[in-house]
C-alpha positions as CSV (number, residue, x, y, z in Angstrom):
1,M,147.4,114.8,37.8
2,A,146.6,114.9,41.2
3,G,145.2,118.3,40.4
4,E,142.6,116.9,37.6
5,T,141.8,113.7,40.7
6,S,141.0,116.8,42.9
7,R,139.1,118.5,40.5
8,L,136.9,115.7,39.1
9,E,136.1,115.2,43.0
10,E,134.8,118.2,43.2
11,L,132.9,118.9,40.5
12,A,130.9,115.2,41.9
13,E,130.5,117.2,45.1
14,Q,128.8,119.8,43.2
15,V,126.6,116.9,41.5
16,I,125.6,115.0,44.6
17,R,124.9,118.8,46.8
18,L,122.6,120.2,43.6
19,S,121.3,116.3,43.3
20,R,120.3,116.5,47.9
21,D,119.4,120.0,46.8
22,D,116.8,119.1,44.1
23,I,115.5,116.0,46.6
24,L,114.8,118.7,49.7
25,I,113.3,121.2,47.8
26,R,110.5,119.4,45.7
27,L,110.1,116.4,48.8
28,R,110.0,118.8,51.5
29,F,109.8,115.8,53.7
30,F,112.9,113.8,53.5
31,D,114.8,116.7,54.7
32,T,115.5,115.0,58.3
33,A,115.8,112.0,56.5
34,L,118.7,113.2,54.0
35,S,120.3,115.3,57.1
36,S,120.6,111.9,58.5
37,L,122.3,110.1,55.3
38,V,126.2,111.1,55.5
39,L,127.7,112.3,51.7
40,R,130.5,111.0,51.2
41,P,133.1,110.3,48.2
42,K,134.8,106.4,47.8
43,K,136.9,106.3,44.6
44,G,136.4,102.6,42.5
45,L,133.4,102.1,44.1
46,G,130.6,102.2,40.6
47,R,127.9,102.0,42.1
48,M,125.8,104.6,45.1
49,A,126.2,101.7,47.9
50,S,125.1,102.6,51.3
51,D,125.4,100.8,54.8
52,G,122.4,103.4,56.7
53,A,125.1,105.2,57.8
54,V,126.6,106.6,55.2
55,C,125.6,106.4,51.2
56,Y,128.8,106.6,49.4
57,Y,129.8,107.8,45.9
58,D,132.2,107.0,43.1
59,P,133.0,110.5,41.6
60,E,134.1,109.4,38.3
61,E,130.8,107.5,37.6
62,V,128.8,110.6,39.7
63,L,129.9,112.6,37.1
64,R,129.4,110.3,33.3
65,A,126.2,109.4,35.4
66,Y,125.7,113.5,35.3
67,R,126.7,113.2,31.6
68,R,124.9,110.4,30.5
69,E,120.5,111.8,32.2
70,P,121.0,115.3,34.7
71,G,118.9,113.2,37.0
72,S,119.8,110.1,37.3
73,V,122.1,111.1,40.3
74,A,119.6,112.5,42.0
75,R,116.9,109.4,40.7
76,T,120.0,107.6,42.6
77,L,120.0,108.9,45.5
78,L,116.5,109.7,46.6
79,H,116.3,105.6,45.8
80,V,119.5,104.9,48.4
81,L,118.0,107.1,50.4
82,L,114.3,105.3,50.2
83,H,115.9,102.3,50.8
84,C,117.0,103.7,54.1
85,V,113.1,105.3,55.1
86,F,112.0,101.5,54.5
87,F,115.0,99.9,56.3
88,H,115.4,96.8,53.4
89,S,119.2,96.6,54.9
90,F,118.1,95.3,57.8
91,Q,116.1,93.0,56.9
92,Y,119.0,91.8,54.7
93,G,121.0,88.5,57.1
94,K,117.0,86.7,57.7
95,L,116.3,86.8,54.3
96,D,117.2,85.1,50.2
97,G,119.8,87.8,49.9
98,E,119.1,87.8,46.0
99,L,115.3,87.8,45.7
100,W,115.5,90.6,48.5
101,D,117.4,92.9,46.6
102,L,115.2,93.0,44.1
103,A,111.6,92.9,46.4
104,A,113.5,96.4,47.4
105,D,115.1,97.6,44.0
106,I,111.4,97.9,42.4
107,A,109.7,98.7,45.9
108,V,112.1,101.9,45.8
109,E,111.5,102.3,42.2
110,N,107.7,102.3,42.4
111,V,107.4,105.4,44.8
112,I,109.1,107.1,42.6
113,L,107.6,106.2,39.6
114,D,104.2,107.1,41.5
115,M,105.9,110.3,43.2
116,Q,105.8,111.7,39.7
117,V,109.5,114.4,40.5
118,A,110.0,116.3,37.7
119,G,113.8,117.0,37.5
120,I,114.5,112.7,38.1
121,S,112.7,110.9,35.3
122,L,115.8,108.4,33.2
123,K,115.2,108.0,29.2
124,Q,114.3,103.6,30.1
125,D,110.9,104.4,32.9
126,P,108.2,104.1,30.4
127,E,109.8,100.7,30.3
128,T,110.2,100.3,33.8
129,I,106.7,101.3,34.1
130,G,105.4,99.1,31.1
131,K,107.9,96.2,33.5
132,R,105.9,97.6,37.0
133,K,102.4,97.1,36.0
134,V,102.7,93.6,34.8
135,L,103.7,92.9,38.5
136,K,101.0,95.1,40.0
137,E,99.0,92.4,38.2
138,D,100.4,89.8,39.5
139,A,102.0,91.0,43.0
140,G,99.6,93.2,44.3
141,A,101.2,95.9,46.3
142,L,104.2,96.3,45.3
143,T,106.1,96.4,48.5
144,A,109.3,94.5,49.7
145,E,107.8,92.5,51.5
146,K,105.0,91.3,49.2
147,L,107.5,91.2,46.4
148,Y,109.6,88.9,48.5
149,R,106.3,86.9,48.8
150,Y,105.4,86.2,45.9
151,F,109.4,85.8,44.1
152,R,110.0,83.5,47.1
153,L,106.6,81.4,46.0
154,N,107.0,82.1,41.8
155,P,110.8,82.2,41.7
156,P,111.9,83.9,38.6
157,S,114.5,83.1,35.8
158,E,118.6,84.3,35.6
159,A,116.6,85.5,32.3
160,E,114.3,87.5,34.0
161,R,116.0,88.0,37.5
162,E,118.8,89.7,34.6
163,E,115.7,92.5,33.0
164,L,114.4,93.3,36.8
165,R,118.1,94.7,38.0
166,R,118.3,96.3,34.1
167,L,115.3,98.1,35.1
168,F,115.0,98.6,38.8
169,C,118.5,98.3,39.6
170,R,120.0,101.6,40.9
171,D,122.2,101.1,43.7
172,S,124.8,98.8,45.0
173,H,123.2,96.6,48.2
174,A,127.2,95.2,49.3
175,L,127.4,97.3,52.6
176,W,123.6,95.7,53.8
177,M,125.5,92.6,55.0
178,P,125.0,92.6,58.8
179,A,127.6,94.8,60.2
180,E,129.1,95.4,63.8
181,E,128.1,98.2,65.0
182,L,126.4,100.8,62.9
183,S,126.2,104.3,63.6
184,V,122.6,104.9,62.4
185,T,120.4,101.9,64.6
186,Q,117.4,100.3,62.8
187,E,115.5,101.8,66.0
188,Q,117.1,106.1,64.7
189,W,115.0,105.1,61.0
190,R,112.6,104.1,62.9
191,K,112.3,107.3,64.4
192,I,113.3,108.7,61.1
193,S,110.4,106.9,59.3
194,E,108.2,108.0,61.2
195,R,109.2,111.6,61.5
196,V,108.9,111.2,57.1
197,R,104.7,110.0,57.6
198,A,103.9,112.8,60.1
199,E,105.6,114.6,57.2
200,L,104.0,113.8,54.8
201,K,100.5,114.2,56.2
202,S,101.3,118.1,56.3
203,F,103.6,118.5,53.1
204,G,103.4,115.7,51.0
205,A,99.4,115.3,51.2
206,A,99.0,116.3,47.6
207,K,101.4,115.2,45.5
208,A,101.4,112.7,43.2
209,G,103.1,108.8,44.7
210,A,102.0,110.3,48.3
211,E,100.0,107.8,48.8
212,T,102.3,104.8,47.9
213,L,104.8,106.4,49.6
214,E,102.4,106.2,52.2
215,K,101.6,102.0,52.6
216,N,105.9,101.8,52.8
217,L,106.0,103.4,54.8
218,A,102.9,102.1,56.7
219,E,105.0,98.5,56.5
220,A,108.4,100.1,57.1
221,V,107.0,101.3,60.9
222,R,104.8,98.2,61.6
223,D,105.5,96.2,64.3
224,R,106.7,92.6,64.2
225,Y,105.6,89.5,66.4
226,D,107.4,87.0,67.5
227,Y,105.2,83.7,67.2
228,S,107.0,81.9,70.0
229,E,107.2,85.0,72.7
230,I,103.5,85.0,71.9
231,L,102.9,82.0,73.1
232,K,104.5,82.5,76.5
233,R,101.7,84.6,77.6
234,F,100.2,80.8,77.4
235,T,102.2,80.0,79.8
236,V,101.6,78.9,82.9
237,T,103.4,78.1,86.3
238,G,103.2,74.5,87.4
239,E,105.5,70.8,89.3
240,D,107.3,69.5,86.8
241,I,109.4,66.5,87.3
242,A,113.3,67.4,87.2
243,V,116.1,68.5,89.5
244,N,115.9,71.6,90.8
245,D,119.8,72.7,90.4
246,D,119.2,75.5,92.3
247,E,118.0,74.2,96.0
248,F,120.4,70.9,95.4
249,D,124.0,71.1,96.7
250,Y,126.6,69.4,95.6
251,I,128.5,69.1,98.5
252,Y,126.9,67.6,101.5
253,Y,125.8,65.0,98.4
254,T,129.2,63.4,97.5
255,Y,130.2,64.6,101.1
256,G,128.2,61.1,102.0
257,L,129.1,59.3,99.0
258,A,132.7,59.7,100.1
259,A,132.0,58.2,103.9
260,Y,129.4,56.3,103.5
261,G,129.8,54.1,100.1
262,N,126.5,54.5,98.9
263,M,124.4,56.9,101.3
264,P,123.8,60.4,99.9
265,L,123.7,62.7,102.9
266,V,121.1,65.2,100.8
267,E,117.8,63.4,98.1
268,P,117.9,65.5,95.4
269,L,115.0,68.1,94.9
270,E,112.7,65.9,92.3
271,Y,110.0,68.4,91.3
272,R,110.3,72.0,91.0
273,E,108.5,74.8,89.2
274,V,108.4,75.9,85.6
275,H,106.0,77.6,83.4
276,K,105.5,75.8,80.7
277,V,102.2,75.0,78.1
278,K,99.8,73.2,80.0
279,E,96.0,75.1,78.9
280,F,94.6,76.6,76.0
281,V,92.4,76.7,72.8
282,I,93.8,77.8,69.4
283,A,90.7,79.1,67.6
284,L,91.0,78.8,63.4
285,D,88.7,80.5,61.0
286,T,88.2,78.3,58.5
287,S,86.0,81.3,57.0
288,A,85.9,80.7,52.9
289,S,88.8,83.8,53.0
290,C,91.6,81.5,55.4
291,R,92.7,78.8,52.9
292,G,93.6,75.5,54.5
293,P,97.6,76.1,53.3
294,V,98.1,79.3,55.3
295,V,95.7,77.5,58.4
296,R,97.9,74.5,58.1
297,N,102.1,76.8,58.0
298,F,99.7,78.1,61.2
299,L,99.1,75.2,63.0
300,R,102.9,73.4,62.0
301,K,104.9,76.9,63.3
302,T,102.6,76.6,66.1
303,Y,103.0,72.6,66.7
304,S,106.7,73.4,65.9
305,I,106.7,75.8,69.7
306,L,104.5,73.5,71.3
307,K,106.8,70.7,70.8
308,G,109.7,71.9,72.6
309,T,109.6,70.7,76.2
310,E,110.5,73.2,77.4
311,N,108.0,74.7,77.4
312,F,105.4,72.0,76.9
313,F,103.9,69.7,79.7
314,H,104.3,66.0,79.5
315,K,100.3,66.2,79.7
316,V,97.9,68.7,78.6
317,N,95.2,70.3,77.8
318,V,94.6,72.1,74.8
319,H,91.3,72.6,71.7
320,I,91.8,73.5,68.1
321,V,89.0,75.0,67.4
322,Q,87.4,75.4,63.6
323,C,85.1,78.3,63.6
324,D,83.3,80.2,60.3
325,M,79.9,81.4,61.7
326,E,79.4,78.7,63.7
327,V,82.1,75.9,65.2
328,Q,82.8,73.5,63.0
329,S,84.7,71.3,65.3
330,D,86.7,71.1,68.3
331,T,89.9,68.7,68.9
332,K,91.1,67.7,72.1
333,I,95.1,68.0,71.9
334,T,96.5,65.6,75.7
335,C,99.9,64.9,74.2
336,D,101.6,64.9,71.0
337,E,101.3,62.3,69.2
338,D,97.2,63.5,69.6
339,F,98.9,66.9,68.1
340,E,101.1,65.1,65.3
341,N,97.7,62.2,64.3
342,F,95.9,66.5,63.8
343,M,98.7,66.9,61.1
344,R,99.1,64.3,59.2
345,Y,94.8,63.2,59.1
346,G,92.6,66.2,60.2
347,K,90.9,68.2,57.9
348,L,89.8,72.0,57.8
349,K,86.2,72.5,58.4
350,G,84.3,75.4,57.2
351,F,84.8,77.9,54.5
352,G,81.4,80.1,55.1
353,A,81.3,84.2,56.8
354,T,83.7,84.9,59.9
355,D,82.0,85.2,63.7
356,F,84.3,85.2,66.1
357,R,81.1,84.9,68.7
358,P,80.1,81.1,69.0
359,V,84.1,80.2,70.2
360,F,83.8,82.1,73.2
361,S,80.1,81.2,74.1
362,Y,82.0,77.9,73.3
363,I,85.0,78.2,75.9
364,E,82.2,79.7,78.0
365,E,80.3,75.3,77.7
366,L,83.7,74.1,78.2
367,R,84.1,75.5,81.7
368,R,80.8,75.2,83.3
369,Q,81.7,71.7,82.3
370,G,85.0,70.8,84.5
371,E,86.7,71.3,81.5
372,F,89.9,73.5,82.3
373,E,91.3,73.9,85.6
374,D,93.3,77.1,84.6
375,L,92.8,78.2,80.8
376,K,95.1,81.1,80.4
377,G,93.9,82.0,77.4
378,L,93.0,81.7,73.1
379,I,94.3,82.6,69.7
380,Y,92.8,83.2,67.2
381,F,93.7,83.3,64.0
382,T,92.1,84.5,61.7
383,D,91.4,87.4,58.5
384,G,89.8,89.5,61.1
385,Y,85.8,90.1,58.9
386,G,83.8,88.5,60.9
387,I,82.1,90.0,63.9
388,Y,84.2,90.0,68.3
389,P,82.6,90.2,70.8
390,E,80.9,92.7,73.4
391,K,81.9,91.1,76.4
392,M,85.9,90.8,77.4
393,P,86.3,87.4,78.9
394,D,88.8,87.3,81.9
395,Y,91.6,85.2,79.8
396,D,94.4,86.1,77.8
397,V,93.2,86.7,74.3
398,I,95.2,87.0,70.7
399,F,93.9,88.0,66.9
400,A,97.0,86.9,65.2
401,F,96.6,87.9,61.4
402,L,98.8,86.8,58.7
403,E,99.0,90.4,57.2
404,E,98.3,93.7,58.3
405,D,95.0,95.4,56.7
406,E,93.2,98.7,56.8
407,H,89.9,98.2,55.9
408,R,89.7,95.3,59.3
409,A,87.5,96.1,62.0
410,P,89.1,97.3,64.8
411,V,90.3,94.9,67.2
412,P,88.5,94.9,71.1
413,P,90.2,97.1,73.2
414,W,90.8,93.9,75.8
415,A,92.4,91.0,73.4
416,L,95.6,91.6,72.2
417,K,96.5,92.5,68.0
418,V,99.3,90.2,66.4
419,V,100.1,90.7,62.4
420,L,102.4,87.9,62.1
421,E,105.7,87.1,59.4
422,A,104.9,85.0,56.1
423,E,108.1,84.6,56.2
424,E,107.6,82.5,59.3
425,F,105.4,80.4,58.1
426,E,107.3,79.4,55.2
427,E,110.1,77.9,57.1
428,A,107.8,75.5,59.6
429,Q,106.4,74.4,56.3
430,N,109.9,73.3,55.1
431,G,110.4,72.6,58.1
432,T,107.9,70.2,58.2
433,D,107.9,69.0,54.4
434,E,111.8,67.5,55.4
435,S,110.7,66.1,58.4
436,A,108.7,64.5,56.8
437,K,111.0,63.0,54.2
């Protein structure tokens, strides 16, 4: 019996190595990625699974799968590898796990189907391609991130989820749960993915599916931004009424109280310097392509961050400027109540074409009128399809986009471009809805 088990493991290892070699021969740009993934047997596992460092396989299941369809083992191995290259496992703890599983599997299979790799097709592929066509019509580009957003807004029924799992699921994601320590970190996989992206241009640009693979790689390696950290660029140093614990000696203070009754020897310093939000401008692109709910969710997120006492002066001077081709409105915010009133009663105006220049001209006019004492900066929420000013202002400027778009014009070198996460604004929407109940 032991000899038979050993023989099974040897055969399974041969199948795995042959499958790995098949991928390397046909897709040379994956050599670094494949060499970074250790292949290791694990009895009773069932489907293949990876934790980002090791790809585990069940020897008996590998042989059964190979007997049914010889190309299925290489197909599953490539499926697991693409999950790693696209960082799918590292997003797992932050999202709805079940929907992310579906989105990640569909995205990976979409790339594989487009690449048309010889020898790894499956009998059910025609059915999978038919379902993929429907998803493309409904969700657009089939990256995991875009599919996840689509499923969040249009939750599939249990029957639909089961069909999607049957057609697109190849591996187990049981090891995707966050771990204390991984042999290969997300930063290491980022470097590997960048290498794949570079080699794809050299070896695989003419290959079928190269464009689909490139889109998924671009989505995976693009920089993510913490919006709350971005807003810290607009904080200024100022005095706020509070006990300055760093400069206050409690020994003398309590000694005075003990020795002389209610007469402390040293009074606490009531003022300290802190970094808080005081003056800046939020510009909202209200052109036709920027939908009302998207803009409102952006404002809700901004509001929830600014509302914190650590980031907000009691007296502020924040202008919310709406603009398409011209400035449509300007709402001045001086306190928490102003913000709440704007969120409750404010209406979006405009919905024409986009020109960024009027906002900058308007800000300069406000400064000439003495509206700002120390304007820290401008954050412009937009789709990016507008005319940028040529002259650099003497305050920080951030152009914030909800998603990446390779067709939009480049942001001027003096401004910071950030691509925000749609999920952040979904959370802002949910939080506002809950608080309104």
